[in-house]
VOGU-3710 file (C-alpha; in Angstrom, 3 decimals, decimal comma):
1> leasgtsgmk> 97,453/68,171/145,992  98,616/71,566/147,083  97,518/74,960/145,880  100,561/77,202/145,795  103,354/74,841/144,823  105,934/76,464/147,041  106,621/73,297/149,013  107,618/71,557/145,778  110,028/74,372/145,007  111,435/74,187/148,549
11> aalngvpnfs> 111,797/70,408/148,294  113,848/70,892/145,110  116,505/72,628/147,195  117,013/69,269/148,919  116,998/67,233/145,710  113,486/65,836/146,118  111,986/64,767/142,778  108,422/65,977/142,289  105,460/63,753/141,428  102,444/65,933/140,888
21> vldgwwiegh> 99,772/67,112/138,465  100,998/69,562/135,857  99,902/72,901/137,209  101,536/75,968/138,721  105,321/75,907/138,836  105,449/72,200/137,948  104,406/72,952/134,361  107,748/74,755/133,964  109,805/72,516/136,277  108,697/69,134/134,935
31> ikgttgwsig> 111,209/67,272/132,803  109,924/63,700/132,618  112,269/61,302/134,367  114,834/64,056/134,892  113,317/66,261/137,608  110,328/64,068/138,455  107,077/62,804/137,016  103,633/64,128/136,222  100,313/62,693/137,331  97,622/62,515/134,699
41> ppptetsves> 97,448/64,274/131,359  98,864/67,729/130,655  96,390/70,523/131,367  94,340/71,649/128,400  91,982/74,103/130,054  92,019/76,563/132,921  88,528/75,574/134,007  88,035/73,531/137,156  85,113/71,852/135,396  87,520/69,429/133,731
51> nntaedvedl> 88,238/66,651/136,209  90,356/63,609/135,391  90,222/61,986/138,821  89,978/58,370/137,645  92,703/58,869/135,052  94,907/60,680/137,594  94,518/57,902/140,177  95,359/55,209/137,620  98,397/57,163/136,429  99,578/57,807/139,995
61> ysklekvilp> 99,532/54,143/141,016  100,907/52,945/137,690  103,917/55,283/137,788  104,601/54,506/141,436  104,514/50,759/140,808  106,271/50,600/137,446  108,618/53,595/137,388  109,303/55,455/140,619  109,548/52,714/143,267  111,620/50,331/141,094
71> lfyenrpkwi> 113,957/53,211/140,283  114,338/54,143/143,953  114,953/50,573/145,164  116,741/49,035/142,182  118,749/51,794/140,533  120,194/54,094/143,193  122,774/55,700/140,880  120,022/56,850/138,500  117,854/58,008/141,455  120,770/60,053/142,779
81> nimknvigkn> 121,296/61,494/139,301  117,642/62,609/139,272  118,164/64,224/142,673  121,168/66,094/141,291  119,103/67,185/138,286  116,404/68,519/140,608  118,939/70,637/142,470  120,751/71,720/139,320  117,668/72,536/137,285  114,647/73,233/139,504
91> ayyfnthvea> 116,309/74,498/142,673  118,478/76,795/140,588  115,721/77,988/138,234  113,117/78,629/140,921  115,553/80,320/143,303  114,324/83,799/144,271  117,785/85,345/143,877  118,039/84,193/140,272  114,453/85,304/139,601  115,298/88,757/140,952
101> lrdqgcisae> 118,329/88,975/138,686  116,225/87,962/135,683  113,498/90,460/136,593  116,058/93,265/136,881  117,454/92,391/133,465  120,822/91,485/134,946  120,946/88,109/133,225  119,510/86,646/130,070  118,308/83,156/129,283  121,523/82,383/127,406
111> paavllaaqa> 123,207/79,313/128,982  126,553/81,073/129,444  124,871/84,030/131,139  122,893/81,720/133,406  126,041/79,847/134,447  127,903/83,085/135,047  124,990/84,410/137,111  124,985/81,266/139,236  128,680/81,738/139,915  128,088/85,401/140,700
121> lcagfccdcg> 125,387/84,509/143,209  127,990/82,606/145,168  130,145/85,733/145,220  127,172/87,973/146,112  127,063/90,286/143,099  125,469/90,489/139,675  127,884/89,633/136,877  126,352/91,858/134,200  125,537/95,073/136,044  127,507/94,909/139,294
131> rf> 124,378/95,313/141,454  123,345/92,974/144,262
//
C-alpha cells in the first residue's frame, strides 16, 4: 500500500487499472469494473484504529482469482476497454492542468464544459477565460 497515491494517478496516464484500498485519490477515481477495483470495504472512519487486514487479504485474492486475472487473460477487448476508461476518466480528471483550470474557475463540472476544456488543453488555452 502506498501513502500518497501519486503513482496510481501516474499509472492512469498509461491506462493502468488500479486495484487498491479506497483511500486518498482512489475514493474519487474508483468506478468498480470501469477504472479498476477496490480492496476491502469502503472506509467508514478516518481512524487508523480500524484495521480490516484479514478481510482485505481475502478480498484481494478473491478479486484477483475470480475477476481481474480471468478478465486479463480471457477477455482482452473488455480489459482494453477498462484501460481506455482509465485514461479517459482518471488520467483526465486527475491531470494537474485540468485541476488548475478548475481551481481558477475557468471550467465547471458540466460535461460540455469539461469536454471543451479538454479540447482547449490540446490547443494550450482556456476555453472560458482565454488564460493559460
